[in-house]
Every structure is written in structure tokens, then in C-alpha cells.
N, C-alpha and C positions, 0 to 999 in steps of 0.2 A: 524765434523770439518768444519767450515766456516770462511770466512774472512770478517771483517767489516772495512770500512773506512769512514771518514767524514771530512768535511772542512766547518767551519763557519767563514766567513770573517768579520773582524772588520775594515779593511781599504778599502774604496771604490775603491781605485786605483788598487786593485788586482782583482776586479770583472771581467774585460775582460779576465782574465787568469784562471778563476775557472776551466773550463774543462781541460785546459792544465796542471794544477796542480793535478787534480783528476786522470787523466789517468794513470800516473806511480804509484800512490798509489794503484789503483785498480789492476793494472797488477802485482804488487808485492805480492798480496794476492792470485795469481793463484794457487800455491801449496796447499793452504788451501781449495780451492773450484773450481775445474776445470769443474764442470757440467754445470753451468750457471752463469750469472752475471746480475746485474742491477744497475741503478743509478737514483737518483732523483735530479733534478736541481731546485733550487729556484731562481727566478729573479723577479724584480719589474715589475708589469703588465704595459703594454703600455696604457691600458685604465682601470681606476679603475672601479670595478664592473663587468668586463668581465671575465667570467670563461673559463678556458682552460681544455679540456677533451683529455687525451691521450688515443687513441683507437687503439687496435690491430686488424688487419684484415688479409686476405689472401694476397699473394704476388701480385695478379692481381686486388686487390680491386680498383674500379674507384673512388678515393677519391674526385675528383672535383665534380662528380655527386652526391656523398653522401652529400657533403657540400651544394650543390645547393638545393637538396631535403630537407635537414634539415632546411635550411633557409626558405623555403616555409612553412614547417610544423610549425616552431616556430614563424614565422613572424618577424624575425630580421636577419640582415646579419650574415654570418658565414665565418670566415677566416679559411684557412686550410694550414698546412705545413706538408710535407710527408718525412719520412726517413725510408727506408727498409719496415718492416712490420707495422710500427707505423705511425699514423697521429695525429697531434694536431689540434683539432677543437675548435675555439674560438668564443664565442657569449655572449651577455648580456642577453639572454633568461633565464628564470627560470630553475633551475636544473631538477625538476621533468618532465617538458615538454621536455627537451632535451633527457632525458633518455627514455621516452616513444617513442619519434619520432625515435631515433636511433635503438631501439629494433624492430621497424617496417621496417625501411629502410635497416638496416644491422643486421639481426638476429644473424649472426655468429660473429659479432663484440664484442669485450670485452673492457670495459672501465677499464684501469689499474691504472688510477690516474686522479685527477681533483682538481681544485682550481684556485684562482686568481694568485698565485705566482708559482705554481708547474707545471712542466712537467716531465715525467718519462718514462723510457724504461727498458725492461728486455728481455733477449733472451738466447738461448742455445749457448754454445761455451765458449771459453776462454775470459777473460776480454779484451785482446788485440784485438781479432777478433771483439768483440762486439763494443768496443770503436771506432774502425776503421769503422765498418759497419754503425754506427750512427753518425759519425763525432763529437764525444764528445770533442775532443781536442779544437774545435772551440766554445764550449758553454761558455756563460758568465752568471754570476749570483752572488749571495751573499752567497749561501749555497749549499752544495752537500752531499748526503747520498748514500753510495755505499755498495755493497755486492757481494761476490763470494761464490757459494754454493757447498757443498758436501752433497748430499742427504742422510739422515739417516732415517727420519720418513715418507717420502712420495716420490712420483714418481719424476723422472727427467723430468719436463715439464716446459714450460714458465709460466703457471699458478701458479706452485708451487715455482717459483723463487721469490726472494726478490728484491726490497722493496715491502711491502704490504702497500696499500694506501686506508684505509677504509672510510676516511672522507676527507672533503675539506682541502687541504694543509697539510695533515697528512701523514707521512711516517714512517715505522718501519722496521728495520733490526735486525737480531737475530743470535747469535752464541750459540749453545747449544741445549738442549732438555728440554721439560716440561713433567713431569711424570703424571700430573693430567689434561692435556689439554682436554681430552675427556669429563670429568665431567663438566668442565667449558664451553666447547662448547655446551653441552646440556642445561646448564643453560642459556646461551646467546640466544640459539634458542627459548627456552621457553619465553624469554623476548622480542622476536620479531626480533632478528638478523638473517640475511640470509648469508650463507657461500657459497663461490665459490669453495673451495678446502677442502681437509682433512689435510692441513698443520697446524702444531701446531703454527707456527708463525702467521698465520691468526687469530688464537684464541686470542692471546695476543694483536694483532693490533686492533681487533674489541673491545676487552675489554677496551683498552685505549681510543679508539674513543668514546665509550659509556660513559665512565667516564667524558670525556671532554664535551660531549653533555649535560650531567646532571649537569654541573657546576663546576667540579673539575678544578683546574689549573693543569699544566703538572706535577709539583712536587707531588701533591696529587694523581694524577692518577697513577704515578709510585710507590708511596708508597703503593697503593692498589694492584699493581702487586706483590710487595714483600710479601704482606699479603696473597694473594690468590693463587699464582702460586708456585708449587713445582718443583724443578729440578735444573739443572746447566745451567746458562745462563748469557749472556751479551746482553744488548739491547742498540741500538742507535735510538733515536726518533727525527724526525724533524717536526716542525710546521712552519707556515709562519713567526713567530717572534722568535722561540726558537729552541734550539739544546740541547739534553740531553742524558746522559748515565747513566746506572745503572747495577750493577752486583749482583748476588745472594749472599746468606749468606756465601757461601764457596769461592766465587771468584776464582773458578778454571778455568774459561774461560778467556783467556788473553785480556787485553785492556790497551793501553797506550795513554795518553793525552799529547799534547804539546800546551801550551799557548805561541804562538810566536808573533813576531812583525807584527800585522795586521791580525791575524787569531787564531782560535782554531782548532787544528787537532786531530783526534782520529783514531786509527788503532789497529788491533789485534796484530801487531808486529811493533816495532819501525822502522825497515828498510823501511817500506812503507812511512814513513815521512821524511826519511833522505835527500831527494832532495828538500824539501821545502825551500823557501828563508828565511834566517835568523834562521834556525833551531838551530844553535849552540847557539843562544841567548835565546832560548825558555825555559820556565819552564816545565820540563817533569816529569810526575808522573803516577802512577797506581792508579786508584780509589780504595778505600777500599771496603770491603764487605758491601753490602746494602747501600753504599753511593750513593746518587742521586746528580749528577752534572749537572747544567743547565747554559746555556749562552743565552743572549737575544740581539737582535739588539738594 
């Protein structure tokens, strides 16, 4: 049992409040997932073409030195912002060059998400603790994807926490289990995918990322998930411009959607959305089995 929350803003006036609105939603899901939590925030890039890499390191990582050395290695300036164990490194350098340089400069560092619009964090502890630790209430943006985890298929570690972000500006969170994920994992490895964990959610995240890279739109990629993955699950997927949910053929994992004034909100339970502005005017519904719902900017 895990908790899913998401918020896709359609009213730009709400963007300065994205984090403020997301924190109580995530905290409400703590009983569904007290092991760890994570959140992905999408906001418009200050510089078009500049990629942001959310990197996790040790508590005493000298991030200013890492950024300086990275700038020398890739030949372009690197900006850095630091919160707790995470740093966001921003640069216009090509992604392969950044990854190669970071692997040499910070071998123990882990890139947990990247893209023009995305920054991401995940950590162990309750949602309230994590949101306080990383200052999420002050975050601004146009879209958020969050998750609280109760481990069933793999270890309680930061690496196994959600969201998973296998491609630029792509995030996936999941409530449920896949019964055939090991088979699909082997198939993806044979096709050239590299995995960082044994988590079943990473398998579906990389599957979606691969389908998008091969030319599918998000709806078709999720249609292929329904075709290939067996189990009981609900997925929330975010991209730079889209926000989507899908439930399996039995729809036994809960999800509620509220199309409100200025936003689309989703959560595993309605009470997570009860404090949103204008929720009493929202259209509230539960997606049907195998129904793919998408919203775009």
C-alpha cells in the first residue's frame, strides 16, 4: 500500500503556491506509506535549453567544489542550489558530457532526476519530515507528482523510493504491484536499458521512457503498459507538458481525480485534496478500469 498525489495547475496565479498546496496532500497519505516519500516539481526553466540535474550525495558533499569542477570539465557555467542531501546542478552542456564528468568528480553521487523543467527529491522518513527538510512548502511551479511508500517488493532505501525519473522531464509514481516485472526487466535489459534498483516501479518507468523515446505519445505508452504489465496498479505519470493516470483492468488500487477551478488534482484518497482551494466546485470522479486520463498545459 502506497499513497499517490499529484497537482497539475491550469491557473498560473496558483504557481507560487504549488509547494504549499502539495505538502498537506502528501502528508495526508502518510498512513499509506510511512517508509519514505518523494516529490517532483515542474517549473518553467529560467534559461531555455538549460538542463537541471538533481543529484544526491553525502551530507558533507562539497557541492560548490563539485559545481566548479563540473564547469571546468564541460566548458560551460554550472549553477548549484543545495538542500539537505540533494543539489540541483544547472548547465547548458550536453547531457552525456555532464554524466561522464559527474561520474568522475562524484563517483558516489546519484542523479535522481533531470530535465529542463524538473527537479526532484526523495528521502527516508515521513512526508512531513521530508517536506520540512527540503523546504517544499516554498516551491513554485506548474505541476507536482508525489508519493509516499510502504515497501512490499524491495528494500526501504532512498534509491527504491518514488518518483522514478528515467528520462528527461519524466516522472512515474506507482501504487500496487506487478506480477511479471522480472520478465519485462530482462527484456528491457536485453534491449539496452540499465537499471539502478530491483524495484518493480523502475521497470514500468523505464518501459514508459523507452516507448516515448521510440515515438509513442504518452497515451499510447500507457496503453502499452496495460497490454504488457500484469498486476494490480495505479500509475501517475508526469512529463514537461502532460499529466496522466491509469488503473489496471480490475481498478482495485484507489485513485480519485478532482478537476477544480485552476487545477487538476489526483490522490489515492479524497481527503488529501479536501483543503485545495475551490474543491467544493470541482468535478470529482474515480477513473474507470483501464481508462487513461491525460491533461496538457
